[in-house]
C-alpha positions in Angstrom: 81.3 105.9 45.2 78.6 104.9 47.6 76.1 107.6 48.7 74.4 108.1 52.0 71.2 106.4 50.8 73.1 103.3 49.8 75.0 103.3 53.1 71.7 103.5 55.0 70.2 100.7 52.9 73.2 98.5 53.2 73.4 98.8 57.0 69.7 98.3 57.3 69.9 95.1 55.4 73.0 93.9 57.2 71.1 94.3 60.5 67.9 92.7 59.0 65.8 95.8 59.8 62.8 96.8 57.8 62.1 100.3 56.7 59.1 100.3 59.0 61.2 99.4 62.0 63.6 102.3 61.3 60.7 104.7 60.6 59.1 103.8 63.9 62.3 104.2 65.9 63.0 107.6 64.2 59.4 108.7 64.7 59.1 109.3 60.9 56.9 107.8 58.3 57.9 104.9 56.1 58.0 107.1 53.0 60.5 109.5 54.6 62.9 106.6 55.4 62.4 105.2 51.9 63.3 108.6 50.4 66.5 108.8 52.6 67.5 105.5 51.1 66.7 106.5 47.5 68.5 109.8 47.9 65.4 111.8 47.2 66.1 113.8 50.4 69.6 115.1 49.8 70.1 117.0 53.1 69.6 114.6 55.9 68.7 116.8 59.0 71.3 116.6 61.7 68.7 115.9 64.3 67.9 112.7 62.3 71.4 111.7 61.4 72.6 110.8 64.9 69.6 108.7 65.9 69.7 107.0 62.5 73.3 106.1 62.9 72.6 104.7 66.4 69.8 102.6 65.0 72.1 101.3 62.3 74.9 100.7 64.8 77.3 102.9 63.0 78.5 106.5 63.1 77.1 109.6 61.4 80.5 110.0 59.7 80.2 106.6 58.1 76.7 107.3 56.8 77.8 110.7 55.4 80.7 109.0 53.6 83.4 110.8 55.6 84.7 107.4 56.9 84.9 104.2 54.9 84.6 101.8 57.7 81.5 101.1 59.8 82.7 101.8 63.4 81.3 99.9 66.3 78.9 102.1 68.3 80.0 100.3 71.4 82.8 102.8 71.8 80.8 105.9 72.5 83.7 108.1 73.5 85.4 107.6 70.1 82.1 108.0 68.2 81.0 111.0 70.2 84.4 112.7 69.8 84.4 112.1 66.0 80.8 113.3 65.7 81.7 116.5 67.6 84.6 117.1 65.4 82.5 116.7 62.3 79.8 119.0 63.6 82.3 121.7 64.3 83.5 121.4 60.7 80.0 121.7 59.4 79.2 124.7 61.7 82.1 126.7 60.3 80.9 126.7 56.8 
């Protein structure tokens, strides 16, 4: 089973992005992004999840492990709808 940190790292490597590049685009420090990848930060804030998924050209659902396939972010209506569904699921808990 692949965790969120591994999915972040895998996508970053597939896109040939450095931790520094992601940190800069997220307006976070390098150590924070590194900790996301290592799984040291277990609860990824929702305000970080969406921008991170966009940077990694995938969906929040894929990063969280709710979907097995990396979806193409070039279909925003599908991605946005799925993200909204997932957020409503989280908000009800």
